[in-house]
N, C-alpha and C positions, 0 to 999 in steps of 0.2 A: 461319467466315463472318460478316459483319455481319448485323444483322436486315432489312437491305435487300436481301438476296440476291434474293428472289424477284421484286421489282420489276426488279432488274438483269437477271436471266435472261429475263424477258419481253421487255425491250428488246433483249436479245441475240439472242433467237430472231428477232425481226423484222428486226435488222440482218443476221442471217445469211440470211434469206429474200431481202432486197434485194441482199445481196452474190452469192447464187447467181444471181439474175436478171441482175445485170450480168455475171456471169462468161460466162453464156451469150452474152450480145451481144458481149462482148469476143473470146471465142473464136471466133465467126462472123466478126468483123472480121480476126482473125489469119489464118484461112484465105485471106484475099484478098491478104495480103502477097506480096511476090515472094520467090522462093526464096533469095536472098542476104540478104534481111531475115530470113528464117526461120533461116539459118544464123549470122548475128551474133547473134540472140536465144538460139540454143541455145548458143553460145560465152559469151554474157554469164551464162547460167544455171549453166553448168559453172563458170565462173570464180567465180561467187557462193558456190559450196559451200565453195571453200577461202579465198577472200579477198573479203570482202564490200566493196562500194563505200565510199567515204569517208562518204558521207551516212548510209547505213545503218549503217556502223561508229559512227558518232557516236551514232545513235539506240540501238544496242545498248549502248554504253557507259553511256548515259544510264539506260537501263532496269536494266541489271545494278547501278549505283550506287544505284538507289533501292530495291533489294531489302533487307529487314531482315535482320539476323543471325538465325540459327535460334533457335527458342523452346526452352526446356527441356522443355516439355510434348509436343513433337513425337516421336512414336514412332521409336525408333532403326532399327526396320527399314524403316519408311518412308522415312527419310532415305537409308539405304544404296541402296534400290532406285532412289529417284528420282535420286540422284547417279551411279548406275553405269550405268543403263540408257541404251543408246544406241538411236537409231532404226533399226530394221531396214532392210536395204538396199532393199526394197520401199516403205519409207516416204519415201524421198528425193523430191525436187522434179523428177526428171528426167523423169518422165511425168506431164504436167499432166492427161491424160484419165483416169488411174486413181490419184487421190490416196489415200493410206492415211489410217487413223484418226489417226496420229500427225501427219499433215500438214493436217488439217482446218482448224485456225486459221492454221498457218504459212504455207500455200501463197498466201494472200492477200499476205503480205509480199513474196513472191518473184515476183509477177506483174508488173504494170507500175509504173513509178515514180509515175505519176498516180493509182494506185489507193490512195488514202489510206484509204478506207473499211475495207479489209482490215486495215491496219495498227492502225487504232483498234480495230477488233474483237479483234484480237489482244490489244493491251494491256489491253482491257475484261475479256476472258476470263481473262487472267492474273491481273487483280487480283480477279476474283471466285473463282477456284478455289484460289489460292495464297496469299491474304493471311494464312492462319492456319498454314501450313506452308512459309514461305520457307526456302529452303537455300542454302548456298555452292555455286555451280556452277563453281568453277574447274576447268579442264581438268587443272591439275597434280595435283589430289587425285583424279583419276579412275583406278581400277585396272581397266584393260581386260581384264586375265586374271582377273578376278572377277566379270565381269558376269553369267554365268549361275550361278556356284556358290551364292550365297546364295538364288537363286530356288528351285533344285531341291534344297535341304536336306530331308531327311525325318527329322525329329527323333524320330519314333516308331520308328525303326529303329536308333538309335544304340547301344542296349545289346544288339542282337540278335548272339548269339554264333554261331560257325560249327557248332556241335555241335547247335544247337537249330533250324537254318534248315530242315532236311528236315521235322521235326515241325511247325514253324510253317506251312510250305506245306500240308501235309495238312490241318491244322485250319482253315486259311484256305479251302481248297478246300471242305471240308465245311460251313463256315459259308455259303459263297457258293452252294453247291447248295441249301441249306435255304432261302435267302431270295430268290436272283435267278435269273432265266433270262437268260443272255447270248448275243446273236448275234454270232458271231465274224467280223464284217465290220469292215474297217479304218476305214471311215466312222464306224461308231457308236462304235469304240473312241476315235477322234480326237474325236468330239463330245462324250464323257464326259470327256476329257482337258480339252477347253475348258471344261466346267462347272466341274471341279475347280479349275483354275487361275485361272479368273475368280472363284471364290468366295474363294480364298485371297489372291490378288494384286490383284484388282480387274480390271475389263474392260480398261482402257487396257493396264495391265502385260501382261495375258494376250495381248493381239493383238500387242505387241512381242516377247514370249518366242517365239510361233510364227513371227513374222517371222524371227527369228534361226535358227530350227530349218528354216527353207525351206519352211514348210507355207503354202500360200495359204489364206487364210480365205474361207469360201464363205458361202452364204446362210444355211444351217442354223446356222452357227457365230455369224454375226452376231446371228441371232434369239436364240440362247442367250445371247449376252452382253447383249442388250437385256432379256431376260427377268429375268436376275439383277439388273440395275440396278433395274428396277421393283419387284422382289421386296424388294430392300434399302430402296426408298424406302417401300414400304409397312409394313415391319417397324419402322421407327424412328418415335419421337415427337418427334424433334428436326427441326424445320422447315428448319434449314439443311442438315442431312445429306441430307434428303429431296430439297431442291432440287438439291444437288450431283449425286446419283445420277440424278435425271431430266436434268439436264443433260448427263451423261455418255451416257445412252441416245440422247439427242438428237444429240450428236456422232456416235455409232455409225449412227444413223438417216440422217444427212447423208453419211457416209462410203459407206453402202451404195448410196445413191442415184446418188452420184459414180462409184461404180465401175460403174454400168449395171446393177444389178440391178433388176428391176421390184418396185415396193412391193406386195406382197400383203397379204391380210388377217393371215397369220401374223405379219407385221411390225408392222403399224399397229394391229391389234385390241388388243393389250396396252396400247399408248400409250393409246388412246382409252378403254379400260375403267378405266384409272387416273384419267384427267381426269374421267369420268363419275361414278366413286365419291366423288371429293372434289369434286363440283359445280362444276368450273373450266370455266365456259361460254366465256370469252374464249379460254383456251389451246386448248379443244377446237377452236373453229372455226379457230384459227391452223393446227393440224395438218390439219383437215378440207380446208382450201383447197390445201396442199400435196399431200395425197393425190389430191384430185380432179384437179389439174393433172397429176400423174404417171400416173394410171391412171384413166381415164374410165369404164372397165368397173366401178369399184367404186362407183359411184353409188347402186345399192340397197342395197348393204350399208352404206354411209355413212348412208342413211337410217334402217336398223336401229339403229345407234349414236346417231344423233340423237334417235330417239324415246326410247330408254334415258335419254339426257341430260336431255330435258325432263320425263320421268316422275320421275327422280332429284331434280330441282331443283323439281317440283311446278308447272311452268308450263302450266295447262290450256289456255290460248290457243293455244300452240304444238303441243300434242298435239291438239287438235281440228283445227288447220290441216293436220298430217300426215295425219290420218285422211281429212280431206275431199280432199286431193290424192290419196291411195290410191284413194279410191272414184271419183274423177272424172278422173283421169289417163289420156289416150287413147295414150299413147306405147306403143312396140313392146314394151318391157320392162315394161309394167304388171303383168302376173302376177308377174314377179320381185320388182318393187317392193312389191305387195301382200303377197307371201309374206314379205318381210324385215319388213315393218310388222307383220304378224299375229305373227311369232316374238317380237318385242319385247313386244307386248301380252301374249302367252301368258306370257313370263318374268316379266312385271311384274304379272300378275294383274289386268289391266284388263279385266273382264268386259264392261261396256258397250261400249267401243270395239272389243273383239274380235268381238262379235255384229254390230256394224256392217259392219266389214270383212269378217266371214266370210259375210255374206249376199250380198256383191257378187262374190266371187272365184270362179274356176273351178278346183276342187281338183285336176282332171286336168293343169293346166298347171304344177303345181309342178316346180321344178328339183332339188329335194334330198329323198331319201327321209327324211333326218334332221328336215327340216322337218315332213314329214307325221306322223312319230312324235310330233313335239311338239304337233301339232294335235290327234291322237287322245288324247294324255295330257291335254290341257287339256279336251277334251270329256268325258272320263271324270270329271276333277276337278269340272266343273260339271253332271254328271249329264245331259248332253244327248245321250241315246241316239238320239232321232230324227234328229239331225244326224249322228251318227256311223254310222248305218245307211245313211243317203242317201249318205254320201261314199264308204262301202264298196261300195255298189252301182254308184256311178259308176267307182270305181277298177277294179272287178272287169271292167268293159267295156273298160278299156285293156290295154296290153301290160305293166304293171307287174309282173305275175306273182303266183301264189299264194303264193310264200314271203313277199313283201312285205305282201300282204292278211291273212295270218296273224299277221305281226309286228305289224300295226296293231291287230289284235283283242286281242293280248296287251297292248300298250301301254295300250289303252283299258280293258280289265278290271282291270289292277292299279292304275289311277290313281283308279277309284272309291272315294271315301272311305268310311271306317267300314265297309268289307265284310271280313267274316271270309275267312280263307284258302280254306275250302272253298266259300264262295260265289264267290270269285273264279274258282276252277276250275269251278264250274258255269257261270258266265257266259261263260268262254272257250269251253267246249264247246258252249254254246247258240247263240253267235254262228257258230262254225265251222259248226255243223248248218243254221243258217238260211241261209248264204251258199254252202252245199256247197263248202267248202273243208277239205281235210284238212291239219291242223297238220304242219309239218316237223319234223324232228328238232332243229333249233336252237330251235325255239319250246317244244317239249316240255323240252328241257333248260333253257331260261330258267325255265319254270314251276317245274321241280323246285328250281331255285335259289332262286326266290321263296318256296317252302314251306320250304327249308332255313334261309332268312334269318329266318323266324319259328319255327324249331324245329319245324315241323309235319311230323314224319318220316313218321307214317302217311299223311298226304296225299300226301307226295312219292313213296312206294312204289306208291300207287294210280295216280298219274300215269305212273310207270314201266309198271305193269302194263296201263294203257291204251295206251301207246305200242307196247309189244310186241304186244299184240292186233292192231293195225292194221299189224303187220309192220316197225315203224319201229325201228332199232337204235340205242340211245343210247350215248354214249361212256363210257369207264371213268371219266373224270374226274367224270361225273355221279354215278356211285356213290362216288367220293371225297367229294363233297360231302354226300352222305347219311350217310356214316360220320362225318364231322367233326360233323354236326348231332346224330346219336346220341350222340357223346360230350358234346357240349355240353348236351343235354337229358336226360342220364343215362339214356337208352333203350338201355343196353348189350346187353340181350337180343335186340334185332332184329338182331344181327350175323349170326346164323345164317340168317335170312331174306334178308338182302341176298347172303350167300355163295352160297346156293341159286340166286338169280336169276342171278348172275354165271355160275355153272356152268351152269345150264339154257339160257342164251342163248348159250353158247359165246364168251364174252367171255374174252380172255387176261388175267388178272390180273398185275400187275407187282409187284416186290418191295415198292413203296410201298403197293399195295393190301393185301398181306399185313401190312406193319407196322401200318396202321390197324386191320385186323381183330383184330390180336395184342393192340394197346392195348386195345379193348373188352373181350376175354376175359379179360384180367389185371385189369381193373377190376371186373368181376363176379367174380372170383377163380376163374375156369374155366382153371386153368392147363394141364389136360389138353387142353382145347380150343386152347388156344395152341400146345402142342407139336404137335397134329395138324396145325395150319396150316404149321408149319415143315416136317413130313413132306411135306404137299401140295406146297410149293413146292419141295422137293428132287425130287419125282416129275415135275415139269414141266421139270426140268433146269435149274433155277435155283439158285444158291447161296445159302444164307442169310447174312445180313450180321451182323456183330457187334452192331449196334444192336438187332436183333430179339431175341438173347439178352439185352441189357441191359434191355430192356423187362420181361422175365420176371424178371430178377434183382431189379429195383427193386420189382417187385410183391411178391415173397417178403419182401424186406427191410421193406416197408411193412406186411406181416402179422406182423412179428418172427418169421419162420420162417427162422432162420439156417441149419438142417440143409438145407431144400430149396434155399435160395440157393446153398449150397456145390455142390449137386448141378448146379446150371446150369452151373458150370464144367467139370463131367465132360461133360455134354452138348454143350458147345463144342468140348471135345477130340475127341469122337466125330464130330463134324461137321467136324473140321479148320478151326475158326474160331478164331482167335487173340483173345485179349482186348486191348481197346485202353485208352486212358487214361480214358475213361469207365468202363469196367469196374472198373478198379482205384480209381476215386474212389468207387464205390459201396461196394467192399470196405473201404477205409479209412474212410469216414465211419460205417460201421456196426460197426466193431471195437470190441470190449467192453474191451480192454485196449491198453496201449502195446505190449506184445510182438506182438500181431496186426498192429497198424498198421505196424510195423517190418518185419515177415515180407512183407506185401503190397507195401509200398514197395520192398523189395529184390528181390522177384520181378519186379516191373515193370521195374526197371533192368536185371536179367539177361536179361529178354525182349526188350530193345532199345526199350521204350516211353519216350519223353522224358516228362517231367512237364508237364502243360498246366495252363491256369488251373482246370480243374475239379479236379485233383489238389490243388492247392495250397490251394483252397477246402475240399476234404474234410478235408486235415490241420488246417486251423484249426478246423474244426466238431468233428472228432473230439478234439483236444487240449481244447478248451473244455469239451466234454461230460464229459471225465474229469477237469476241474478242473486242467488243467495250462495255466494261463493265460499264464506266461512263454514257455513253448514255442510256443504258439498265436502269440504276438506275434513271435517270432523267424522264423516262417514267411515273413513279408513281407519279411525282409532277404535271402532267396535271390537270389543275382545271375541265377539262370536265369529269373525271372520277366520276361516282355516289359514294355517301358515302358508299352504301351498297355493292358496288363491290371493294372498295379500299383494303379491307383486303384479298379478293381472288386474286387480282392482285399482291399484294405484296408477297403473297405465290408463286406465279409462278416466280416472280424474285428470291426468295430464292432457288427455285429448279433449275431455269436455271444457277444461279452463281455456286452453287454445282455441277451441272453436267458438267460444264466448267473449274472446277479446282480452283474456287474461293471460297474455303471453309470458309475462315476467313471473306470475305465479306457476304457471305450468312448467317453465324452465328451472325454477326453484326445485319444485319436487323431482323433476327429471334428474337434477344435479344429486339430490339425495339418494334417489335410486342407483345412480352410478356410483356413488361414494360407498354405498352398501355393497357393491360388487354384484348388483343384480342386473339382470337385463330388462330393458323396456320393451313392451310388446310392440311388434312391428307396426301394428295399426296406429298406435299411438305415435310412433317415430314418423310415420307418414304424415300424420296430422299436423306435426309440429314442422316438418318440412314445408308444407303447404303454407302454414300461416308465417313462417320465417320470410318466405318469399314475397308477402304482402308487406311485410316490414323492410323488404329490400336487403336482408342478410344472407346473401347468396354463399358466403364462407361458411356460416354455420349450417346451412342447409347441406352443404357438400360434406361437412363433417358427420352429420347426421346419416347421410347416405351411407357411409362407411359402415355403419352399425347394421345396415340391412344387407349386408353382401351375401349372406347365406338364406336370405328370406325370398319368399315368392312375391313380396310386396317391392322388391328392388326395382323392378322394371318399371312399374307404376310411377314410384317416387322419383326414379332417375328421369323419367320423360316429363314429370311435372317441372323439375328443374330446368330441363332443356327447353321447355316450353317458355319458361320465365326468361332464360337466357335469350331467346330468340326475340322475345317480344321487347326486351330492353337492350338488344343488340350487344349482348356480351359474348362476342365470337370466341375467345379463348376457352371460356368454361364450356360453352356449347359443343365445340369440337371435342375437348377432351372427354366429355360424357359421351358422346356420339362413338367415340374409339372403344370405350368400355361396352356399350351396347353391342357394337360388332363382335367384340371378343365373347360376348355371352350367348349370341345367336349366329355364331360362326358357321354351324352347320344347319341353320334355318333359313335359307336365302329368301323365301317368301315373307317371313316374318320380320327379317331386317328391311326388306324393300318397303313394307308397309309402314314400319316406324320412320324410315327416312322421308317417305312420301308426306307423312303426317307432319315432320318438321317444316318442309318447304310450304305446305298447306298453311301452318300456323303464320309463316311470314307472309304469305299472300293475304290473309284474313287481316293482318295488321294494317293492311292499306297504307304503306309507307309511300311518301313522295320521293325518297331516295332509294335507289336500287343497289347502292354499293354493298351494303351489308349482305343482301341476297348474293351478289356475284361473289364476294369473298367466301360466303358460305359454301356455295357450289364448288369454288376452287379448292377449298380445304377438303371437302368430301371426295373430290378426285384425287387430290395429291397426298393428303396426310392421311386420310383413313382408307383409301384405296377401293372406294365403292364406286361403281359406274352409275351416274343418275339415272333413273327410271324415265319413262315417258310421262307419267303422272307428276314427278318432280319438276320436269321442265315445263309441262303444262301449267302447273301452279306458278312457276317463275313468269311466265308469259302473261298470266292473268294480273300478276303484280304489276308488270309494266304497263298494263292498260290504265290502271288506277294512277299510277307515277306518270304517265303520258311521257314514257322515255323511249324513243324510237331507237336510239343508239343502243340500249341495252337489250332491247327486243332482239335486234339483229345479232348480237352475240350470242343470245340464247337460241336463236334459231339456227345458227351454226352448230350448236351442240347437240341437235338432234342428228345430224350427219355425223358427227365425231362418234357419238355414241352407237352408231349404227341403226339408228331408228327411223324408219321411213315416215315421212309426213303423212298425216291422215286429215279427215274433214276437220276434225275438232282443233288440231294444230294450225291449220290454215285460217280457220274462223278467229282463233284467239289472236294469232299474228295480224290479220286484217283489223281486228279491233284495237290493238295497240298502235298501229301506224295510223288508223283514224283518230284515235283519242290525242295522238301527238301532233297531229295537223299534217301529216305527210300524205295526202290523198293520192298523188302520183304512184308511190309505191304501193299504197293500199289497193289501187285500181289493178296492179300487176297481180298482186295475190288474189284479188276477187275473181280474176279470169281462170284461176286454177282451181277454184271451188266448184264442185259439182252441185248443182242446185235443184237436183230431181227429188230431193226430200224435202217435203213442205216444212218441217221443223227447221231445217237449215235455212230456208228462204225467210221464215219468220224471225230468226236470230239476226240474218243479215239486215232485214228491213229495221228491225228494232235498233241495231247498232248504229245504222246511218241516221235514224231519227235522234238518237241520243247524242252522237258525237258531232255529226255535220251541223245539226240544228244549234247545239250548244256552242259551237264554235262561231257560227253566224251571229248568235246572241251575243257572244263575247265581243265580237267586232263592233256590233252596233253600239253595246254598252261603252266601249273604248272610244268610239266616235263621238257619242253624247258627252262623255266625259271631257274629251278635248275641246268640243264645242262650248261647254259650260266654262272650261278653264279660259279659252280665248275671249268668251263673253265678259267673264269677270276681269280679265286683263284689260280689255277694252273699257269697261266701265271704270275700271280704276285710273286708267290713262285720262279719260275724259274728265273725271272728278279732279285729278291733280290739274290739268289745264284750266279748269274753272277757277281753281283756287289761286293759280298764278294771275289768270285775267283780273280777278276781283282784286288782287294786291296791286296790280299796275294801275288801275282805275283809282 
């Protein structure tokens, strides 16, 4: 598209709006025509499908002749699709009252001969959308028998063999059960199909494909297509691409209206939010007028979006106007209007205007429970407890129900800033007691989830106990959350307490419950407890799955206990549980010789288990650990590897080679993957970065880091490079990466502080005798990055001064505490005392010692140990220096005497 596309589309939108208005007038006039005229018009339309009138034919030939030949840069697949797609039967112009997406622009041409505006808009739209991808549209080249074939090609199944289809289906089913929960309704399946096709083919092509399949596109599918267009527009930095996607969404929007669907917020909300986010005021009100004319009930919600728009563009005059209208409006829907305005102010953090509207509204007239939740969240954020209590009391007198009151209390309590989890629980309990409302099971479960989010497992168990005390039963999924939190917080030993609560309150654990508990037992090396859980599962009439034994098997291999690992296979046999591909992958990966590997691989084939990607990965890692790198490389040539897994398996090969000292081989395969325009797995890139550092290739590590920009592994890999830069005193690279870290964690101050503390900790652990790099790093963090050093960072620098015996630098860092507004504490005094003692400045050290409170026995022990270490070592150094001097003098004296004896002998 040319740069003027945005302006063209704005005018096109307006033309479309005028055209829509003209059509409505024209259609009304058509209804008054005689039946004979209507029949003649229908015949003309029917004739037009096959044989256009001469004037239209001339215009069409003129248009086709103006089309440029195809550009070499045009994508071949796009060419083929655009050339071969026909409009579906439902897209023809036979039904003027239900135009399809395909006919949005073309129906204007087929209306009346005097409707030139429609023809002009068609030409204008074509010039905008297709000026960069003009194609030959000759009917002779169109292969009707290949219309659908290219669209429905599935390249990821091309190399799937018949033998592996059954195993592939099992693996796919297992992955799906682990990640997704599907509702097996036809509507949902079709909706997912629409999303996939629209993402791969584009919204226009997707509508045509489903038209060919005979499936009518409904409101939900249209909304999905609009959402995909807007998502693509948001995700691109190319203005032309963004404008094209928005225009496509607009076409779908118009088609939806003309099919008779009512324009609800689910449709127009995503449009308006896009325009708000980009501050497009003129375009916003273009859509605003269309929506208002089509759905007058949407006026309060449109006021919500309008307030968001004025807040986004910082138009204070308009913000105040809307607030005044919300306060002074006497219309019947005043409460709904105020509710929507208040929600916009809540979401935007406009405290002053929020308070103005809040004082005038009647909280009991809110139409949405979700809006009330938002109000109480914002009241908690602003610490407005008197207002919260007043509204809770007012709502309690209505028929809103105790469940909702309890929910509002929960939303308020968790929104209070800087409140510890235990204090949130206390506030939750206090407000329920004050308003004499008993929390529901849903609120207790949400509170447990809140505790688990912060890994406060003990607090979560206390909430569970309180719920049971009031006779409220919690769901099994709540205990699953607690088990997961125990895993993440390393509180493995709490598994027995959780199991006892499940048993005591007669909850029926599922296989998934046992799996989570077995994981915790294995992680704390309680394998007997894990086996007991499997026995309990069997007593309940449940059959243990292979995955449960695989957890125990992997635990034994992690402990390097091969004998007990082999015993797991016997336990599986006794329980009539057959090994699967994961079992064999563990056995192969932990083989100590090639003979064992081959044996396990052959056993797997004899048992009818087809190799999966885990097995191929295990073979690669096993061969690489045994030093047989050529055999490891040959694994990726196996024809049974599904195409979709090939790149992932090659990534494992790269990581295995790099980890075993074959960096050049890993790099060669990495280059092959890049040349094939495939992406390397993030874990493999991280492994390459780690081993490039050991080779000292920092520039190559930085290049690899750019490939991880959208990965969750980026932070870890970035910090590995920073650590390398600090250890090797590469200041420039370290500072540049720290700037990137700051940008990534700009809204997470605690995480950012921890990362910077760790950087200075690495420098202190380096035990450098020169503090210049540490000072330069501190200066760069303050001035270039704009981060104020924390107390821990300065403490680490003082510790580095102790090893470097640098009193001058210690004094500079000591002054930084005061500059940063950090009061000295016992730890900083002790470290400064150590630094001065180590540097031999006993006079200054004595002054610091007088300021240290020594009522703590641990502090006294540290001071005593410091004196013994540094004073004694200093005296020993002096004695050694004196001895060296005496030895030198003695040697010099002996040398002089010897020379005199030689002279005396010569004179005689």
